[in-house]
Structure formats: C-alpha cells, structure tokens
C-alpha positions in Angstrom: 94.0 -126.2 44.9 92.7 -124.2 47.9 94.1 -126.8 50.2 97.5 -126.3 48.6 97.2 -122.5 49.0 96.2 -123.0 52.6 99.3 -125.1 53.3 101.6 -122.6 51.6 100.1 -119.5 52.9 101.5 -118.2 56.3 99.0 -117.1 58.9 97.8 -113.5 58.3 97.6 -110.7 60.8 94.2 -109.1 61.4 95.3 -106.0 59.5 96.6 -108.2 56.6 93.3 -109.9 56.4 91.5 -106.6 56.3 93.7 -105.1 53.5 93.8 -108.3 51.5 90.0 -108.3 51.3 90.4 -105.4 48.8 93.5 -106.6 46.9 93.8 -110.3 47.4 90.5 -111.6 48.8 91.3 -115.3 48.3 94.1 -115.0 50.8 91.8 -113.6 53.4 89.1 -116.2 53.0 91.6 -119.0 53.0 92.9 -117.6 56.4 89.3 -117.7 57.7 89.6 -121.5 57.7 92.3 -121.1 60.3 90.8 -118.3 62.3 87.2 -117.0 62.1 87.9 -113.7 64.0 85.9 -110.8 62.5 86.2 -108.1 65.2 88.5 -105.8 63.3 86.4 -105.4 60.1 83.3 -105.0 62.2 84.9 -102.2 64.2 86.0 -100.5 60.9 82.5 -100.8 59.4 80.9 -99.5 62.6 83.4 -96.5 62.8 82.6 -95.5 59.2 78.8 -95.8 59.9 79.1 -93.3 62.8 81.2 -90.9 60.7 78.4 -91.0 58.1 75.8 -90.4 60.8 77.7 -87.4 62.0 77.9 -86.0 58.5 74.1 -86.5 58.0 73.3 -84.8 61.3 75.6 -81.9 60.5 74.7 -81.3 56.9 71.1 -82.4 56.5 69.4 -83.2 59.8 66.9 -85.9 60.7 64.0 -83.5 60.1 64.9 -82.9 56.5 65.6 -86.6 55.9 62.1 -87.5 57.3 60.4 -84.9 55.0 62.2 -86.2 52.0 61.3 -89.8 52.8 57.7 -88.9 53.3 57.6 -87.1 49.9 59.1 -90.1 48.2 56.6 -92.3 49.7 53.7 -90.0 48.6 55.1 -90.0 45.1 55.6 -93.7 44.9 52.0 -94.5 46.2 50.3 -91.5 44.5 48.6 -90.6 47.8 48.8 -87.1 49.3 49.0 -86.8 53.0 47.1 -84.2 55.1 49.1 -81.7 57.2 48.1 -83.7 60.3 49.2 -87.0 58.7 52.5 -85.3 57.5 53.2 -84.0 61.0 52.6 -87.4 62.7 54.5 -89.2 60.0 57.4 -86.9 60.4 57.6 -87.3 64.1 57.6 -91.1 63.7 60.1 -91.1 60.8 62.5 -88.9 62.7 62.4 -91.3 65.7 63.0 -94.2 63.4 66.0 -92.5 61.7 67.5 -91.7 65.1 67.1 -95.2 66.4 68.4 -96.9 63.2 71.4 -94.7 62.9 72.3 -95.1 66.6 71.8 -98.8 66.6 73.2 -99.5 63.2 76.1 -101.8 64.3 73.6 -104.0 66.1 71.3 -103.9 63.1 74.3 -104.9 60.9 75.1 -107.8 63.2 71.5 -109.0 63.2 71.4 -108.8 59.4 74.7 -110.6 59.2 73.3 -113.4 61.4 70.3 -114.0 59.1 72.2 -113.9 55.9 75.0 -116.1 57.3 72.4 -118.7 58.2 71.1 -118.6 54.6 74.7 -119.0 53.3 75.4 -121.9 55.6 72.2 -123.7 54.5 72.8 -123.0 50.8 76.4 -123.9 50.6 76.1 -127.0 52.8 72.9 -128.5 51.8 72.6 -127.3 48.1 76.2 -127.4 47.1 77.4 -130.1 49.5 79.9 -127.9 51.3 81.7 -128.3 54.6 81.2 -124.8 56.2 80.4 -123.8 59.7 77.9 -121.1 60.6 80.7 -119.1 62.3 82.8 -119.3 59.1 79.9 -117.9 57.0 79.4 -115.2 59.6 83.0 -114.1 59.2 82.8 -114.3 55.4 79.8 -111.9 55.4 81.5 -109.4 57.7 84.7 -109.3 55.6 82.6 -109.1 52.3 80.9 -106.0 53.7 84.1 -104.0 53.8 83.8 -102.4 50.3 80.8 -100.6 51.9 83.2 -98.3 53.6 84.3 -96.9 50.3 80.7 -96.1 49.4 80.4 -94.6 52.8 83.3 -92.3 52.1 81.6 -91.3 48.8 78.4 -90.5 50.7 80.3 -88.4 53.2 82.0 -86.5 50.4 78.6 -85.8 48.8 77.3 -84.5 52.1 80.2 -82.2 52.7 81.0 -81.0 49.2 77.8 -81.5 47.2 74.3 -80.2 47.4 72.2 -81.6 50.3 68.8 -80.2 49.1 68.0 -83.4 47.2 70.0 -85.9 49.3 68.4 -89.3 49.2 69.3 -91.5 52.0 68.2 -94.6 50.1 70.3 -93.8 47.0 72.8 -91.1 47.9 75.5 -91.6 45.3 75.5 -92.4 41.5 76.9 -95.9 41.7 73.9 -97.5 39.9 71.8 -96.5 36.9 68.6 -95.9 38.9 70.3 -92.9 40.6 70.1 -91.0 37.2 66.3 -91.5 36.7 64.1 -88.4 37.0 61.4 -88.1 39.6 58.8 -88.8 36.9 60.2 -92.3 36.3 58.2 -95.4 37.4 59.0 -96.5 40.9 59.5 -100.1 39.9 62.0 -99.1 37.2 64.0 -97.1 39.8 64.0 -100.1 42.1 65.2 -102.4 39.3 68.0 -100.2 38.0 68.9 -99.2 41.5 69.6 -102.8 42.4 72.5 -103.0 39.8 74.9 -101.1 42.1 78.7 -101.4 41.7 79.2 -101.9 45.4 76.4 -104.5 45.6 78.1 -106.5 42.9 81.5 -106.2 44.7 80.0 -107.5 47.9 78.1 -110.3 46.2 81.3 -111.4 44.5 83.2 -111.4 47.8 80.4 -113.3 49.5 80.3 -116.0 46.8 84.1 -116.3 46.7 84.5 -116.4 50.4 81.7 -118.8 51.0 83.0 -121.1 48.3 86.5 -121.1 49.8 85.3 -121.6 53.4 82.8 -124.3 52.4 85.3 -125.9 50.0 83.0 -125.8 47.0 83.5 -124.8 43.4 83.7 -121.0 43.0 81.5 -121.1 39.9 78.8 -123.0 41.8 79.0 -120.5 44.6 78.7 -117.5 42.2 75.6 -119.1 40.6 74.0 -119.7 44.0 74.7 -116.2 45.4 73.9 -114.2 42.3 70.9 -116.4 41.5 69.4 -115.8 45.0 70.1 -112.0 44.6 68.3 -111.9 41.3 65.3 -113.6 42.8 65.3 -111.1 45.6 65.5 -108.2 43.1 62.6 -109.6 41.1 60.4 -109.9 44.3 61.3 -106.2 45.2 60.4 -105.0 41.7 57.1 -106.9 41.9 56.1 -105.3 45.1 57.2 -101.8 43.8 55.1 -102.4 40.7 52.1 -103.2 42.8 
C-alpha cells in the first residue's frame, strides 16, 4: 500500500514536508524514501530552542534556574547541602546550563544520531525492515517537530505566567506529573511525568515514520517503539525509587 502511495504521490517541497508532519505525516515519511534531506526541520527546531533560551535568560536567569535545580535535587535525595556546597554547586550548575543551552543544536544532533542507530538496528534486525541509517536519522528529526509547539507553550509560560516556580525539567502541564505537589514521591513524579502529550506525539511519529521508511508493518513498529519507551520509563522510575 505504501508503495502505491509512493508512486502516486508527487515529490514534496521542503516546506510541504515540514507542514505535512503535523497534518499528514504519512506523506512526509513516504517522501523521505525519495529524499532524506532534514536541514529545514533541524533549522526550525534550533531556532525555537534559541528563542526559548532568550526567554529563559530574560525572565528567569541561569542563577535562579541553578538554585531551583539544586533545591529539587536536595528534596529528591533528602540531603541538605551546606552553604559552601550550595555555592560550589550553583557555580557548576550555572556553567552547565549555559553550555547546554548554547550547544543545544549540537546536543540534539548527537542525541538524534544515537536514537537513529537504535531505530535502524531495531527495525532492520528485529522487524526485518529495509531502512538505512540516514533514513532513520531523517525520521527522528522530522518526528521532533511537535516539540516546537511545546517550546511555544514554555515561552508563553515564561512571558505571561509566574516564573517563581518555573521548573526547567517540567515547565508546562502537558503530563499528570506536573500537577503533583512537592510532597509527592520522586519516583511517582518521574512515572507520571513520562506520560506527556508531546512525548506520545513524537513516539507515534517515530514509529510511523520508521515503519514507512523501513517498509515494515505500522503495528509492529508501534509495538517496538512504545515497548522500548516503556522499558526506558521503568528503568528511570527504578532509579528514582532508589
């Protein structure tokens, strides 16, 4: 069926591939068989990441972000830090925030490279697909596009909401963990925070795109991707519980 669609579908422009990711993703992923170019969605994701960085610097600041992160760590571990440890930890955390925000596009590409390799291995050697590594790399880049909507929501929270309790790890209420109080168990927050609307959207696009590019059954692709995600969530929850 996908082969018939590929024959009937005219080549898409770069802009059409980007917009179709939101409204008709199958068309985008079928077109990736013809052309694996991913530069436009990458540039869009990178642009929105820097817009978010600018909002964070303007409305919160790296110092406040670092203090909040250290407080969260102390609450999660139950260990209080001395003033000296807090000062040293704050300096280090601020440096890490600045480096990670500045180099985020490169970090995104590195993360994409790792997950694309896992996709290529899973769909080719477990499901018997016919994908290339470059094809899976392009799928992951395009599947990340819904993240720009979440980025817009985070920017809106920064500019129009309260920044006193802004949590960089969970900034908007798109998952049930966001609504837990500070007294809630850390493992429960990690568990419920994993069930995020945008995470599910991205996982769906990854599974759909990888299935189309690898020419495997979509149902099998969905089971593989969501099964691997569930295993990852269970591991994270286990570490949080410990």
